[in-house]
N, C-alpha and C positions, 0 to 999 in steps of 0.2 A: 504494500500500500504506500509506504513512504517512498519507495523507488519510483512508482508511477507519479506520485505527487511532484517529486523533484523533476521528472521528465517534463511534465506539464508546465511547471514553473519556468524551466529553462526555455521551452518552446515559446511561452508567452513573452519572456524577456527578449528573446531574439526577434520575434515578430514586432514587438514594440520598437526595438532599435531600428529595424528595417523601415518601419513606417515613419519614424522620426527622420531618419536619414533621407528617405525619398521626398519628404515634404519640406526640407530645409536646405536644399542644394544651392549653395553659393549666393544666397540673398536674392534669387530670382523672384519675380512677382508671380503669383498664381495666374494660370490661364484664365482669360475672361471671355472666351468665345470670339471666333474670328468671322470674317466675311459677313458681318451684319447680324450675327447671332448672339451678341454679347448679352449675357444674363437672361437667356430665354429657356432655361431648362424646364422640366415639367412643372415645377412649382415656382419658377421665377427666382430661384435662389442660387443656382450654380452647383456644379459638382458632377454632372452627367456628361455624356459624349458631346452634347451640344455646346459645352463650355470650352472645348479644346480649341486653342488658338492656332490658326493656320491661314495666313493671308496669301499663300502662294498656290496651293492646290486648287483644283476645280471645286466649286461649291457643291455641297451635298443637297439632298432633296429639300430639307427644311430651309437652308440658307437661300436656295434658289427661289422657293415660294415666298420667303420674306422679302426678297428683292423685287417681287412682282406686284405692281399696283392693282392687278386684276385678281389677286388671290388673298386679299386682306381678311375676308370672311373665313376662308379655309384656314389661314394661319391662326386666327382667333379660336377657331374650333379645335385645331390640333393642340393649342396651348390649354384650352379648357378641358380637353380629354386627357391631358397629361401624356401625350404621345410624342412630344418633341424629341426626347432622347431616343426612343425606339426608332424613329425615322431618321435620326442622325447617325445611327450605327452603320456598320459596313454593308449591310444588305446581302445580296442585291435585291432591290425593290423596283417594282413597276407601280407607279402611283397615277391613278386617274384623277386629275385635279379639277374639280368644278370651279368655274370662274365666279366672281361676285354676282354677275348677271344670272348665272345658273341657280345660285342660292336664292336670288330675288324671285325666281319662278315658283318657289315653294309657297304654300299658303301663309298668309300674313301671321306673324308671331311664332312660326315654326322654329326659325333659327334662334330667336331670343329664348324660346322655351328650352331648346336643346343645350344652350350654353349655361343653364342653371346647374349648380353643383349636384342637385338631386337627380339630374338627367344624365350624369356622366356616363353611366353604363350604356344607355341608349346611343349617346353621341359616339362613344368608342366603337360600338357595333357598326354604326353607319360609316364612320371613317375607315374602319378596318375592311369594310366592303369595297373600298376604293383602292385596296392594295393587294398586289400579288407578289409572292416571293420568287423573283426571277427578273432578268432584264428582257422584256418582251418588246421588240422594236415593231413599229407600225407595219413595216413591210413583211414581217414574219407572220402576221395574223392571217387566218384563213376563215372563210365563211362557215359559220356554224361552230367554230371553236369554242369550247367551254373552258373557262378559267376558274380555278379554285382560288378563292379570295381568302385573305387572312382571317376573316371572321368565321370561316368554315362553310360559307355558302358559295354557290357558283354564279358566274356571270357569263353571258354569251356574246361572242363577237359576231358581227355581220360585216361582210365586205361586198359592196355593190358599186360598180362603175368607178372603182378606185377610192371610194369613200369607205372609211372604217367607223363602225359604231360599236359601242358596248352597251347592251341592254337599251338600245335606241338612242343613247347619247353620242353625239358626233365627236370624234377626235379632231380637234381643230389645229393642234400644234403638238410637236414632240420636242422635249428638251432633255438632252443627256446630262447626267449629273455624276458626281464622284461615286455615289453609292446606288446607282440605278438610272432610271429614266422616268420623266414625268410626261404623261399624255394629258394635255389640256382638253377638258370636255365641256360641253355646253349645257349639261343637265346634271343634277345630283342623282347618284345611284342609290336607290332605296332597297335594302335587303328584303328578300321574300318574307312574308309573314310566317311566324312559327307554325308548324303543323300540329 
């Protein structure tokens, strides 16, 4: 018993020393988020993948969305759903990103209602229905292709006369990012009702 206690104590001391050493290197300042993502982790406090400083590399999905004036509603929703760090991770992700105008097509009060803390699970479900784990380029989509989305539901691609839609929403632009690709869409995708 005493031997195990000493082992645990030794491991704890070594881990503490490593933690302190990693966090006090050479008087450097802590990372504060690069490329326009400063201070936008899940709770707005810092500490997740979104706080990593990198002003040289290609922007990730969240940083790209933040830089788009057409996606302010989506960014607000991602923050409210506490998904900033998840979408800042390595991925790869394909995100179908509704524009502000797409959110405006929803019944009045829908977005405001979903942004309330008590609706976080519903908001997460909707946003996760806009994400697939893979890099899926527009030219690789085929008519009738079924995509498994992060929330566990499926979405269907249609290709007609060179136009690509997902569940009827038009893909109007595609933007490569460091951790995947964003397909800008003109409608919000709503998950199927539970059976």
